[in-house]
N, C-alpha and C positions, 0 to 999 in steps of 0.2 A: 418369476418375480425379479425385477431389477434391483440389484444391490445398491444402496446409497453410499456414496463415497464422500468423506469429509476431507477437505484439503486445508492445510495451514500455511500461512506465509512463512518464507524462510527468514531466519534471523537477519536483522539489519536491513531487510528489504523495506521499501516504501510502498504502502498500499494506498492507492487512490480510489476514492469512492466512484462508483459508476456514474458516468455523466448523465444527468437528467435530460429528458427529451422536452424541448421547448416547441410549442406550436405558435408560430408568429401570428396566425390569424386570430388567436384567442387572447393575445397579450397586448397591453398598451405599449407604445414605442418606448416609454421611459423604463418599464419593467423589462422589456426585451434587452435594451442596452445594458441595464444593470446586471442581468443574468450573464451576458457575454463577458462583462468586466470581471465578474467573480470567477468565471472559468479561467480567464487569462492570469489572474492573480494566483489561483491555485496551482496552475501549471508552472508559473515562475517560481513559486515557493518550493515545489517538488524538485525542480532543476537545481535550485540553490543548495538544497539538502544533499542531493546526489553529488554535486561538485565538492561540497565541503567534506563528504565522506571519502572521496577519492583523492583529494589533495594531500600530499605528504606534509607532515608538520615540520616547521623550520626550527632547527636546533640552535640555541644561542652559541656564539663563538666563544670558546674557552680562552682565558688569558695565559694558558700554558700549553706546552706541547710535550708529548711523550715519544721518545726515540729510543727504541730498545728497552732497556731496564731503567733508563734515566728520564727524569722529568725536568723541564726547564721553563722558566718564565719568559714569555715573549715580551721583550723590552718595549716600554711605552713609546708610541709614535715611531716605531722602527720598521714598519712594514713598507715595502716598496709599493708604488702606485699600482703596479700590475698584479700585486699579490703573490709574486713568486718568491721573494726573499724577505728575511727579517733578521734581527739580532735577538738572541735569547741568552739568559744567564741562569746558571745552576746555583743552588743555594748551598752556602757553607754552614752546615749545622750538624752537630752530633745528636741532636734531639729530633723526634718526628716533626715534620713540617706541617703547619696548619694551612693547608691549601685553600680551605674555605675562606680564610681571612683575605686572601688575594681577591676574591670576588666581592666580599662584603666591604672591605676597607683597604683598597690597594695602597694608599699612602702609608698606612700603618704597617702593612706587609713589607714595604720597601724600607721602612725604618727598622723593623724588628729583625730582618734577615740581611746577612751580608752575602757578597758575591764570591763564588768559588772560581768560576770560569765563564767567559763570554764566547758564545758560539755564533757563527754565521750559518743560517739554516736555509734549506730549500723547503719552503712551506708546501708547495704543490706535491712534492714527493715525500714529505715528512722525514727529512734526513738532514744530518749535520754535515756541512761541507768544509768546515774549518773552524779554527778558534783564533781569537785576537788577544793581544796584550802587549806589554812592553817587551824590551829585549829579554829573551829567555822565557817568554810566556808569562811573566809576572803581571798580575792584575791588582791594581791599587784597591784596598778596601774602600767600599763606598762608591766606587766608580759607576756602579749600575744605576745610581740615583741621578746622575747627570749625563748619562749616555745619550748620544745623538748620532744620527746617520743621514746621509744624503745619497740616494741611488741614482746612477746614470742609466741611460737607455741601453737595451740589449743590442749587441752587434755581433753577428756570427756566433751566437750562443753564449757570449760572455758579456759581462758588464763591469764597469768601474764603480766604486763607491768610496765615499769619505766617511770615516767614523772617528768620533772623539769623545773624551770625557773630561770634565772640568775639575779644577781644584780651586782653593780660595783665591789664588792670584790670577787665574785665567785657564786656558786650555792646557791640561796636563799632558795628554797624549793625542796626537793627530795621526791617523793611519790612512793609507791608501789601500783599498782592497781591489783585487782582481778576481771576480767571482764567476765560476762556471757552474754547470749543472751538478757536477760531482766534486768540485774542488774549489779551494780559495787560497790565494797567496796574498800576503800583506807586507807593507813596508812603512816605517815611520818617516813621515815627511815634515813633521813639525819643525825640526832644526833648520831645514832648508828654507822654509817660509819665514821663520823668525829672523834668520840672517838677512834676508832681503828687506824685511821691514826695518830692522835696526840700521841697516845701511842707508835707507831712505831718510830715517829720522835724523841721523847724524849729518847727512848732507843739508837737510833743511833747518835743523836746530843743533848746531855744532856744540852748544853749551851743555846739551843733555848727555849724560854719561850712563844712565841706567842704574840698576837693572830694569829691563822692560819686560812686561808680561802681556802677551797677546791672547785674545779670545777670538776663536774662529766660529762664525755663526752658521751652523749646518742646518738647524731645524727649519723646515719649510722651503729649502732650496728646491726649485722646480727641476724636473728631469730635463726639460727643454726650455731654457730661458734665454733672454737677450743679454742683459747686463750681469745678472747673477744666475747661478745654477749651471747646469750642463747645456752649453750651446751646441754641442755635438757629443758623440759617444766618448771622445777623448779630450775634450776641452771644457773647463769649468771656471766660472767666476765665483770666487769665494770671498764674502764680506769678512772684515776683521775690525776689531777695536783694540788699540794698544794703550796701556797705562804705564806711567812711571811708578814703580812699586813704592819708592820711599815717600813720594808726595801723594800717592793714591789719586792721581788725576789723569784724565784721558789726554794723550798728546798726539795721537794719530788714529785715523780710521780711513777706510777705503775698501777697494776691491782688488784682490789678486787674481790675475788671469793665469791659469795653469794649463800646461800641456802634459797629458798623461800618456804613458807608453808602457808596453810590456817588454821586459828584458829577461835574460837567462836566469838571473838571480831573484827576480821579482819585479813588481811594478815600480815605475819611477815617475816623479813629477818635477817639472822645471817651471820656473817663474818666467812667463813671457812678458808680462807687463804688470806694474803696480800703479793703480790709479788712486792717489790720495784724495781726500775730501770727504764731505758728509755723505753718508749712505743715501741713496735715492729715497725720497719721501713718497713711497708707494705702498700698497697693501702688504707686499712681501716684507719690505724693510721693517715696517712697524711690527708685524707678526714675529719676525726674527728677533727683534729686540725684546719683545714680550717673552719669547721662549728663553732667551738669555736671562732675563730678569727672574723668570720662574725657576730656572736652574740655580741661580744664585740664592734665591729665597729658600729653596729646598735644602741647599747645603748649609746655610746659616741656621735654619730651623733644626736640622738634624744635629748640628754641633751643639746648639743650646740644649736640646733634649738630653744629651749625654751628660751634661753638667748638673742636671737637676735630680732631686730625689723622686721616687715614684709618685707621690701625691702631687708634686709640682709638675711632673711630666703630664699627668692626666689633666691638670688645670690648663696647661699650655695647649694640649690637644683640643680641649673644649673651646678655648679662646681662639685657636687658629681656625676651627670650623666656622665659628661665628663670624670671624673676620672675612673668610672666603665668601660666605653668603652675603655679607654687607657689601663687599667689593663688587660682586656680580650684580647686585641690585643697583648700585651706583652706575655701573656701566650700562645697564639696561635703560636707566633713566636718561643718561647722556645720549643714547641712540634715539630715544623718543623725542628729545628736544633739539636734535640736529637740524640744520637747514637742508633744503632740498639739494643744494649744490655739494654737500658733504657726503663722503662715502661712509656708510654705516660701519663697515669692517675697520676702517682706519680710525674712526672716532672711538669705537669700542676698544680696540687693541691699544690705542694711545693712552686712554684712561686706565685700563688694566695695568699697563706697564708702569705708569706713574705711581699708582697705588701700591703695586708690588715692590717697586724700588723703595718707597717710603717705609713699607713694612720691613724690608730687609735691613734698612738703616736702624730702625727701632730694635729689631732682634739682635743686631750686631752689637749695639750698645749694651743690651742686657747680657749678652754672652761675655763681653769684656768685664762687666761688673761681677759676673759669676765666677770668674777665674780666681 
């Protein structure tokens, strides 16, 4: 007597019903075509399910990095275009850090926590290659909120980069980085550039005595650009805006052409040319000015928060979120109403910058009243 064997499908396997036999001679043409179509749909559905089962799930990119026993925040907008490098900052706190807040509300995380150290990291290998700061390694509190960086192209395994953070009068620290796979050397170049700009101002406007404050616009600089950004691995065009501190008015703007080099004691920068005049009215220029306006607003907003009691702080946060939403809606509306000859990015960035500067002026007045 033959024993009956029952088989069961393996877990997660896809079982397709046996294909029915169709006899073309007994079917109408319409029914025959309908049957073939059903078979094709069933086969496609089975293949899609198999593909979905075998495809790996994509994990969201975390806003921090763990290196050894330390954890650091990957600074906003600091990644190089090729994904190799970034800046990161460690948190200065004696209490446990609420890392979930960084994912839920990054702006509040940046407000709540201060910086301990700023790293240059190799993202591909997940390692720290250096640290940056003022002379002696000092990092100004709050500098992580206005940190910006521009990366140059890689040449022979190394690349130059410019890194800066702002203060209420302009750029506080401007550093030239020489970054390799395992190391990073840095040098302050702000004083060299400031001296060149002040000399140009005094030649053109001899009555001006200063003090002068310059802001260097790093955000959005292209790795390979023509007028601004890196035109080669060792040449960069750096936009700037300079104000008279006492009168709080802009007195000079333009582009500094810098020649970068590697020396025994560290990287160096020399001013090859200073081209004064309005910054080019192109998409990059407008986005750079928007980035500057955003940094200034963040600084004023943070300063005002510190002067308020807890209930007033919460009210300001709610007000600020509503303002951001309203600002974005206005920018979207401006893009919808633009003419065919206008560039959507320029239109949007121009209005965002204008509204952001107006908000900074408003909050600055409120900060002065709160003193």
